[in-house]
N, C-alpha and C positions, 0 to 999 in steps of 0.2 A: 583651293577649295576648304569650304569647312564644315566637320566631319560632323555627322548625326544634326545638318540642318534643317533636313527632310523630314525628320522627326518632329521640327515645332511650327506651330501653322503661323498664318500670315501675321497676327499679332502680336505673335512669341516672336518673331522676324522684326519686324518694324520696331518694337521695344531695345529689341540687342542692340539691332542696328544705332538706333538714338542712344541709348547708354552707350555705348562703346567709343561713340563720337563725343560726348561729353566726356566721357572717364581721359579720353587721350589728349583734349583740348587741356586737361589740366598737369600734365604731366609733362616733365622739360623733351628740352630739342633731344636730347641724346636714347632718352627712354622711348619715344614716339613710335618706333621700330619695331619694339617689343608687344607692341598693342594690341599688332594684329590677330585678330578670333585665329582658331586653329581648331576648334570644335568647344559645338555646345548640347546642352542636354536639360531636362525639366527634369528638377529634382521630387522629392515624396512630398514637398509642399506645391508646387507647381510653381516654382521659381526658376526661372531663366539662371543658366549656369555658363560661364564661359570660360575654355581653355586657352592663356594668349600666347603669343610667338613665347614670352619671355620664361615661359616654364608658372606664371601665377596663374589661379583661379579663383573668378568672381562672382555671387550671384549679381545678377543684373534686376534690380525689381522696378513693379509695376509706378512706381513715386520717383523713378529715375534716380535711384542709389545702386552704389556699388558697396560690395562689403566681401 
């Protein structure tokens, strides 16, 4: 279960999963397990933010980028 997912609308959820899939494909095999989303929220700029199982967090943008 992803904490905060119910606070996202459908468009934000789709974006989150799409960008996470792209993000996960870019990392090494040993790192992939830690790429599962554990928490999601929207920041003050209306950007989807995620906390990953590995403890890192990212902004996931409408341009399908992460930072």
